[in-house]
C-alpha positions, 0 to 999 in steps of 0.5 A: 126660351127657358123659364125661372120661378124666382124666390126671394127669401133673403132680407135687406136684397135690393133689386135692380135692372142693369143691361136687361138682366134682373140683379140682386144686391145681397145683405151679406155684401154677394151679387147674382143676375138672370135675364129678366127675359128667362123669369116666369114669375117672382115669389116675394117673401124676405122682409125689406125687399127693395125692388127698383121702379126700373126693374118693376116697369121692365117686369110687366113689361115681359109679364112677369108676374110677383107674389107677395107672401106673409109669413105664413107664405101665403099670398098677400098681394100680387103684380100684375101686368094688364092683359096683353090679350083683350078679348071682349067675347071673353069677358062677355061669356063670363058675365053671361054664362048661364048657372047650368054652365057654371054649376057643369063646369064647376062639377068637372073640375070638383070631380078630377080634384077628387079623382086626383085625391085619390091619385095622391093617397094610392101614390102615398101607399094609402090607398082610395077615400073611402067613398063613393062619389054620387054620379048625379051632379046635382050632389057636387055641392058644398056639404060633399066637397067639406066631406071629403077634404075632411077625410083627405086630409086627415089620410093625408096629415095622418101619413106625413106630419111631423109633430100630428098637425092638421091642415086645419091647425092654427099653431101659435108656434112658427117656427115648427116645421109644418106641412102647411108651411110647404102647402101654403108655398106651393099652392101661392106658386100654383096660384100664381101661374094660373093667374098669369095664364087666366089674363093672357088669356083674356079672363077676368079673375075677379069673377069666378065660377063657383068662388064669391068675390071678396075684398082682395081675392081673385074667385076665379084663380081658386076655382081654376086652381082646385083640379090642381091643388093635388098637384101641390099635396103630391110634391109636398108628400114626395119631398116628406117622405124623401126627406124622412128617408133621407132621400132627396134625389137630385138636391145637395141636402146638408142635413140632418133629419130630426131623430125625434118627430115630435120635438120642435125645430128651431127657428133657422132649421125651418128656414133650411127646410123651406130653402131645400123645398124650393130647390126639391119644387123647382126640380120636380116642376121641371120634371113632372109631365102630363101626358097629351095625345102623343106628346107630353108637356111640363107643369107649367105649359099644362097650365097653359093648354087648361086655360086655354081649352077654359077659354074654349069651353066659355067661348062655345057655352060647352064644358066638355071642352076643357081639358084638365091636367091629369095626375093619372098620366103623368110621369116624372122625368129624370 
């Protein structure tokens, strides 16, 4: 069975169920449909979207996660089904996990994130991070992570930015095209996949490893997505590089590249950029594969194997049993 990530961007759209299909009635009078059983996730961004109650019930029945985003394309809420898989042992192990186990598990995840960040910089032509990674497990702390992140994003943004912006910069003019727009949207999709898989494998997303519970947050989702954030960074980097060189393979682009990168982009152009990025991301998601033993896995399948290995690690109190999709052993299949 195929899968689709459905992105709802157009304002004033009415989404309903008709004969087992999701049907969208758009403000311009057009109509499109898709089999509900083929949908993995829905990303809702457009204003004044309306979902029928019958459709919501069917989406939940089919384990579809619906992610609602704010105007900055950051997650603002989730619609998730009750977990079909109830695994009391996993729940128990989450609550009873020792500080030593959590620290070892977190170190494994964050080390993989560092290696993936290095891979991203190498593959966009920037070489390695100028920072030695300590071998002592106890030295992997917040200060080190923050230092590496600062160096990483300084290099990353220096190579790719449209307007010289930085990752931490808060832009008042949201009509300008900036990397945060793409990164936030990509992270939102990644977090929706991870959230869904955690529920299916019996985890409680509110119980984290390192991140602390806060209002309207899911600490375990944020913990588990850390080593995979660079996957989104890579997709965004590839998109921006191909966009600037007008070489977006497989995407029908009817858009002239801004000749002066210092000139702000108008709102309609910013919207077009995002629309193109969504198509590009869907294409890369279907092409990016991770090697595993003798075969390879698509990203969404690799995430499920990743969470399954996390379940095994918790059940056996052994963080060494976790398998993280490795960018160093990945390739893009045409």
